[in-house]
C-alpha positions in Angstrom: 7.5 2.8 -21.7 3.9 3.9 -21.6 2.0 5.7 -19.0 -1.0 4.0 -17.4 -3.6 3.1 -20.1 -7.1 4.4 -19.8 -8.8 2.6 -22.7 -11.8 4.9 -22.5 -11.2 8.6 -22.3 -9.6 9.9 -19.1 -10.9 12.9 -17.2 -14.0 13.4 -19.1 -15.7 14.5 -22.2 -17.8 17.6 -22.4 -21.4 16.8 -21.4 -24.2 18.4 -23.5 -25.9 19.5 -20.3 -24.8 22.3 -18.1 -22.6 21.4 -15.1 -25.3 22.7 -12.7 -28.0 20.5 -14.3 -25.7 17.5 -14.2 -24.9 18.0 -10.6 -28.5 18.4 -9.6 -29.7 15.5 -11.7 -27.1 13.2 -10.2 -28.0 14.0 -6.6 -29.6 11.2 -4.7 -33.2 11.5 -3.7 -34.3 14.2 -6.2 -37.9 14.3 -7.5 -38.1 12.4 -10.8 -40.7 14.7 -12.4 -38.9 17.9 -11.4 -35.6 16.8 -13.0 -36.9 14.7 -15.8 -36.3 17.5 -18.3 -39.5 16.5 -20.0 -38.2 13.0 -20.8 -41.2 10.7 -20.5 -42.5 7.7 -22.4 -39.1 7.0 -23.9 -36.7 4.1 -24.5 -33.5 5.2 -22.7 -29.9 4.5 -23.8 -26.9 3.6 -21.8 -24.1 6.2 -21.7 -21.9 6.4 -24.8 -18.6 4.6 -24.4 -16.5 7.7 -25.0 -18.5 9.6 -22.4 -17.5 7.2 -19.6 -14.4 8.5 -17.8 -11.9 7.2 -15.2 -9.8 8.9 -12.5 -8.1 7.9 -9.3 -9.2 8.9 -5.8 -7.8 8.0 -2.4 -10.2 7.0 0.4 -9.9 8.0 4.1 -7.8 4.9 4.8 -5.3 5.8 2.1 -6.6 3.1 -0.3 -6.6 4.0 -4.0 -10.0 3.7 -5.8 -10.9 4.0 -9.4 -13.8 6.5 -10.0 -16.0 5.8 -13.0 -18.2 8.7 -14.1 -20.8 9.2 -16.9 -23.2 11.9 -18.0 -26.8 11.8 -16.7 -29.5 10.2 -18.7 -32.5 12.4 -18.0 -35.6 10.5 -16.9 -33.6 7.4 -15.8 -34.3 5.4 -12.8 -30.6 4.8 -12.0 -27.9 2.7 -13.4 -26.8 -1.0 -13.1 -23.0 -1.3 -12.9 -20.6 -4.2 -13.0 -16.8 -4.5 -12.9 -14.7 -7.6 -13.7 -11.0 -8.3 -13.5 -10.3 -9.8 -16.9 -6.6 -10.5 -16.6 -7.6 -14.0 -17.4 -10.4 -13.5 -19.9 -11.5 -17.1 -19.7 -12.0 -16.8 -15.9 -13.1 -13.2 -15.1 -13.3 -12.2 -11.4 -16.1 -10.1 -10.1 -15.1 -6.8 -8.5 -18.6 -5.1 -8.5 -21.6 -7.4 -9.0 -24.5 -5.6 -10.8 -24.8 -2.8 -8.4 -27.6 -0.3 -8.8 -26.3 3.2 -8.5 -28.5 6.3 -7.9 -26.1 8.8 -9.3 -23.5 9.2 -12.0 -20.4 7.6 -10.6 -19.0 4.4 -9.1 -16.0 3.7 -7.0 -14.1 0.3 -7.0 -10.8 -0.7 -5.5 -7.8 -0.2 -7.8 -5.3 -3.0 -8.3 -2.2 -2.5 -10.3 -1.3 -4.3 -13.5 -5.0 -5.3 -14.0 -7.3 -5.2 -16.9 -11.0 -4.4 -16.1 -14.2 -4.7 -18.0 -16.7 -2.0 -16.8 -20.4 -2.0 -17.8 -23.0 0.7 -17.2 -26.7 0.1 -18.1 -29.3 2.8 -17.8 -32.4 1.7 -15.9 -36.0 2.6 -16.7 -38.3 4.8 -14.6 -41.8 3.4 -14.2 -43.1 6.7 -12.8 -42.1 8.5 -16.0 -43.0 5.6 -18.2 -39.4 5.4 -19.4 -38.0 2.0 -20.4 -34.4 1.0 -19.5 -31.7 0.6 -22.1 -31.7 -2.6 -24.1 -28.1 -3.3 -23.3 -25.2 -2.0 -21.1 -22.3 -0.1 -22.4 -19.1 -2.0 -21.8 -15.7 -0.3 -21.7 -12.2 -1.5 -21.0 -10.0 0.1 -18.3 -6.4 -1.0 -17.5 -3.9 -0.2 -14.9 -1.2 -2.1 -16.9 2.0 -0.3 -17.8 4.8 -1.6 -19.9 8.0 -2.5 -18.2 11.7 -2.4 -18.8 13.0 -6.0 -18.8 16.0 -6.5 -16.6 18.2 -9.3 -18.1 19.1 -12.2 -15.8 22.5 -11.8 -14.3 22.4 -8.0 -14.4 23.6 -6.1 -11.3 20.3 -4.6 -10.4 21.5 -1.4 -8.7 23.6 -0.2 -11.6 21.0 -1.1 -14.2 18.2 0.8 -12.5 20.3 3.8 -11.5 21.7 4.2 -15.0 18.3 3.9 -16.6 16.9 6.6 -14.3 19.8 8.9 -14.9 20.0 8.4 -18.7 16.2 9.1 -19.1 15.9 11.8 -16.5 14.7 14.6 -18.9 12.2 12.4 -20.6 10.8 11.0 -17.4 10.5 14.5 -15.9 8.5 15.6 -19.0 6.1 12.6 -18.7 5.5 13.3 -15.0 4.7 16.9 -15.9 2.2 15.8 -18.5 0.6 13.1 -16.4 0.5 13.1 -12.6 -0.2 9.3 -12.7 2.9 8.5 -14.8 4.9 5.5 -13.5 7.6 3.2 -14.9 8.3 -0.4 -14.2 11.2 -2.7 -14.1 10.4 -6.4 -14.8 12.5 -9.2 -13.3 12.6 -12.5 -15.1 10.6 -15.4 -13.6 12.8 -17.6 -11.4 15.9 -15.5 -12.0 18.6 -14.5 -9.5 19.9 -11.0 -9.4 22.7 -9.3 -7.4 22.0 -6.0 -5.7 25.5 -4.9 -4.8 25.0 -1.2 -5.3 22.1 1.1 -4.5 19.3 1.1 -7.0 18.4 4.8 -7.0 14.8 5.5 -8.2 15.3 9.2 -7.4 11.9 11.1 -7.7 10.4 8.7 -10.4 7.4 6.7 -9.2 8.3 3.1 -10.1 7.2 -0.5 -9.9 9.7 -3.2 -9.4 7.9 -6.4 -10.5 8.6 -10.1 -10.2 6.6 -13.0 -11.5 3.7 -14.1 -9.3 4.0 -17.8 -10.2 7.8 -18.0 -10.0 9.3 -15.1 -7.9 12.8 -14.0 -8.8 15.4 -13.7 -6.0 17.5 -10.6 -5.3 20.7 -11.2 -3.2 21.7 -7.9 -1.5 25.3 -7.2 -1.0 26.9 -5.0 1.8 26.3 -1.8 -0.2 23.1 -2.7 -1.9 19.6 -1.5 -1.3 16.6 0.3 -2.8 16.8 4.1 -2.6 13.8 6.4 -3.4 12.3 9.8 -3.0 9.1 8.9 -4.7 6.5 6.2 -4.9 7.9 2.7 -5.1 5.9 -0.6 -5.4 7.9 -3.8 -5.1 5.9 -6.9 -6.0 6.4 -10.7 -6.2 10.1 -10.7 -5.4 12.2 -12.5 -2.8 15.1 -10.7 -1.1 18.1 -12.3 0.6 19.3 -9.5 2.9 21.8 -11.4 5.0 24.8 -9.4 3.8 23.1 -6.0 3.6 24.8 -3.2 5.6 22.7 -0.2 4.6 20.2 1.2 7.1 17.2 -0.3 5.3 16.0 -2.5 2.5 14.3 0.7 1.3 16.0 4.0 2.3 15.0 7.5 1.5 17.3 9.5 -0.8 19.7 12.0 0.8 19.3 15.5 -0.6 16.6 14.8 -3.3 15.3 17.3 -5.8 13.9 20.3 -4.0 10.7 20.0 -6.0 9.4 17.5 -3.4 10.2 19.8 -0.4 7.3 20.8 1.8 7.6 23.4 4.5 9.0 20.9 7.0 10.5 18.0 5.2 10.4 16.2 1.9 6.9 14.8 1.1 6.5 11.5 -0.9 3.0 11.7 -2.3 2.8 8.3 -4.0 2.7 5.1 -1.9 5.7 2.9 -1.0 4.6 -0.7 -0.9 5.9 -4.2 -0.5 3.4 -6.7 -2.0 3.7 -10.4 -2.1 7.4 -10.3 -1.3 9.5 -12.6 1.0 12.6 -11.2 2.8 15.1 -13.3 4.7 17.8 -12.5 7.2 17.0 -8.8 7.4 19.3 -7.3 10.1 18.2 -3.7 9.3 15.0 -1.7 8.8 12.5 -2.6 6.1 12.2 1.2 5.4 14.5 3.9 6.8 14.5 7.6 6.2 18.2 7.6 6.8 19.5 11.1 7.7 16.8 13.3 6.0 13.4 14.6 7.1 10.7 12.8 5.1 7.0 12.5 5.2 5.7 9.4 3.3 2.0 9.5 2.6 1.7 5.7 2.6 3.9 2.8 3.6 2.2 -0.6 3.1 3.2 -4.2 3.6 0.7 -6.7 2.2 0.8 -10.5 1.7 4.4 -10.7 2.7 6.6 -12.9 4.8 9.5 -10.9 6.3 12.0 -12.8 8.4 14.5 -10.7 10.5 17.7 -11.6 12.3 17.9 -8.3 14.2 19.6 -7.9 17.5 17.8 -4.7 18.6 21.1 -3.0 19.4 20.8 0.1 17.2 18.0 2.7 17.5 18.7 3.7 13.9 17.5 0.2 12.8 13.9 0.3 14.0 11.9 -1.9 11.6 9.8 1.0 10.2 12.0 4.0 10.9 11.0 7.6 10.1 13.2 9.0 12.9 16.4 10.5 11.6 18.2 12.4 14.4 20.2 14.4 11.8 17.5 16.8 10.8 18.9 17.0 7.2 16.7 19.1 4.9 17.5 21.3 1.8 21.2 20.3 2.0 21.7 21.2 5.7 21.9 19.0 8.8 20.0 20.2 11.8 17.5 22.1 9.7 14.3 20.0 10.2 13.3 17.5 12.9 10.1 16.1 11.5 9.3 12.8 9.9 6.6 10.2 9.7 4.4 8.0 7.6 0.9 9.4 7.3 -0.6 6.0 6.6 1.2 2.8 7.7 -0.5 -0.4 6.8 0.4 -4.0 7.5 -2.1 -6.6 6.2 -2.2 -10.3 5.6 1.5 -10.7 6.4 3.9 -12.5 8.7 6.9 -10.6 10.3 9.1 -12.5 12.6 12.6 -12.2 14.1 14.7 -15.3 14.6 17.4 -13.6 16.7 17.7 -15.2 20.1 15.4 -13.0 22.3 17.4 -13.8 25.4 20.4 -11.9 23.8 18.4 -9.2 22.1 19.0 -5.5 23.1 16.4 -2.9 23.8 17.2 -0.1 21.4 15.0 -0.8 18.4 11.2 -0.4 18.0 8.8 -1.9 15.5 7.8 1.6 14.4 9.2 5.1 15.2 8.4 8.6 13.9 10.6 11.7 14.4 8.0 13.2 16.7 4.2 13.2 17.2 3.6 16.4 15.3 3.0 14.8 11.9 0.8 17.8 10.9 4.1 19.7 10.5 4.9 17.5 7.6 1.5 16.6 6.1 -0.6 19.6 7.1 -3.0 17.5 9.2 -3.3 14.5 11.6 -5.6 12.6 9.2 -3.7 9.4 9.0 -3.9 5.8 9.9 -1.8 3.0 11.4 -3.4 -0.4 10.6 -2.3 -3.9 11.5 -4.8 -6.4 10.1 -4.9 -10.1 9.8 -1.2 -10.4 10.4 1.2 -12.4 12.6 4.1 -10.6 14.4 6.7 -12.5 16.4 9.5 -11.0 18.6 8.7 -7.5 17.3 10.2 -6.4 19.8 10.3 -8.5 23.0 12.5 -6.1 25.0 11.4 -2.7 23.7 8.3 -0.6 23.4 6.4 -1.4 20.2 6.3 2.2 18.9 7.6 5.6 19.6 6.5 9.2 18.8 3.3 8.0 17.1 0.7 10.8 16.4 -1.4 11.8 19.3 -4.5 13.5 18.0 -8.0 12.1 17.5 -7.8 12.5 13.7 -5.1 9.8 13.6 -6.8 6.4 13.7 -5.0 3.2 14.8 -6.7 -0.1 14.0 -5.3 -3.5 15.1 -7.6 -6.3 14.1 -7.5 -10.1 14.0 -3.8 -10.1 14.5 -1.4 -12.1 16.6 1.5 -10.5 18.6 3.8 -13.2 19.9 6.7 -12.3 22.3 6.0 -8.6 21.5 6.0 -6.0 24.3 4.0 -2.9 25.1 1.7 -2.4 22.1 0.2 0.4 24.2 3.1 2.7 23.4 1.4 3.6 20.1 -1.6 4.7 22.2 -1.0 8.4 22.8 -4.2 10.2 22.2 -5.4 9.2 18.8 -8.6 7.2 17.9 -8.3 3.4 18.5 -10.0 0.4 17.1 -8.9 -2.9 18.7 -10.7 -6.1 17.5 -10.0 -9.8 18.0 -6.3 -9.5 18.6 -4.2 -12.0 20.6 -0.9 -11.5 22.4 1.5 -13.9 24.2 4.5 -13.0 26.3 7.6 -15.1 26.4 10.7 -12.9 27.1 8.5 -10.6 29.2 5.0 -11.0 30.6 2.3 -9.3 28.7 1.8 -5.6 29.5 -1.3 -4.9 31.6 -2.7 -2.3 29.2 -2.1 -4.6 26.2 -4.1 -7.4 27.6 -6.8 -5.2 29.1 -7.5 -3.0 26.0 -5.7 -4.2 22.9 -5.5 -8.0 22.7 -6.6 -11.1 24.5 -3.8 -13.0 26.2 -3.7 -16.4 24.5 -0.9 -18.8 23.4 -1.1 -19.4 19.6 1.2 -22.4 20.0 4.1 -21.3 17.9 7.2 -23.5 18.1 10.9 -22.6 18.4 11.5 -24.8 15.3 9.7 -22.1 13.2 10.5 -19.0 15.3 14.3 -19.7 15.0 14.3 -20.7 11.3 15.5 -18.7 8.4 13.2 -18.6 5.3 13.9 -21.1 2.6 12.8 -19.6 -0.7 12.7 -23.1 -2.3 10.0 -24.3 0.2 6.2 -23.6 0.3 5.6 -20.6 2.6 9.4 -20.4 3.1 9.5 -23.6 5.0 7.9 -22.2 8.2 4.5 -22.7 9.7 2.7 -20.2 12.0 -0.6 -21.9 12.1 -2.2 -20.7 15.3 -4.0 -23.0 17.7 -6.4 -22.6 20.6 -8.2 -19.4 21.2 -6.1 -17.5 18.6 -6.8 -20.1 15.9 -8.8 -17.8 13.6 -6.4 -14.8 13.8 -3.2 -13.8 12.1 -1.9 -14.1 8.6 -4.6 -15.9 6.5 -2.0 -18.0 4.7 -1.6 -20.1 7.9 -5.3 -20.4 8.6 -6.3 -21.3 5.1 -3.6 -23.9 4.4 
């Protein structure tokens, strides 16, 4: 198991110029002659490969970016930068296309398990009669990490929990040495695994990876599920949750190591994400904090199809549930009543509930926090709740959409180009934050559309979904799970892009 590979040096080499001069020289808009350091009439060179460094930063929306930095070339007129995804070297994908940078750094979106080629070329400065570099410096950067292969037929919960326990000391040492350290478990392409016990990832940030071209299937038993107190990224995997009786597909670990304790709850710094996964017959939460007080910095669902069969009869089983009602913290019940996700993101996904809406109860929400005071967990309200380019059906038809969502201007809610079908009172997330509503559509079936919803948040329009699809369980053997939520009419350009771009 290796840590993330930075194939040029990480976190910097020592630059021959002083830090003050470097900072000033990289400022945008400085006078060329003042900060040329006497470099005129010269052929300039691109930065040395071993002087180009990489690190990670998180933007205001909670998205991880790669930051590329290099030392200043005095007398330069800027830098031309390009980034390519070279996972398939014969067919590179452009990430940054020959961008001219007036400075000494570049940001680009980070994607996991990806090899990049990064080039930086020093440009000339006509005013100083300096000629640009003859060629760019090209360096490799990779977010790939090695994985532990899980043999087909293995009971997944025991395998993962045993590995984490057996290697606890070594994993702790690697986390201490490298804050970006993660491990991965790799599932075999097309394989089927049983998850009859809890797969306990503890406080080790982990990737659970399937195969993009041939996703494996995990069949969850009554006592099975994924348990974590750290970052967890689940990718390219299908889950059959029909038999699952735990509170969530992902639950937060009861009584984790106290090293992750904040002043008012446990804090999970790394993201918890479901990416390109299908889930069928889910009767419980997708994520549930269970009985303990947790603050999760990011929970994200992207490029997923999640099919529920949830009757809405249990408030513990809200779809995204950070409400715990037990207040368990530092080994004691009733000690802490906070809990939330700072950044909640649903993008390019379909989430639908096939349970008969005429029989559905009114206890469960789509999303619920312990209370609105998320600053008690995270130290600020600077968070987001995004639903973008997604299709939500029967989530929830008889209950408010959300509860206890943060209520300060620093907390930004954005719903854009999404469809909400048979979904009631979106406006219950609207409690005093900052709101961006754009090109959303809503249609009432079980109940008529709420007045605020159709006045402020979404346009009332029927997307034409049929009971044949709404009532159907996913079929992993079929394209797009055997369902079709292609919208029609006024809503035809909104929702999960997989239906629009078929």
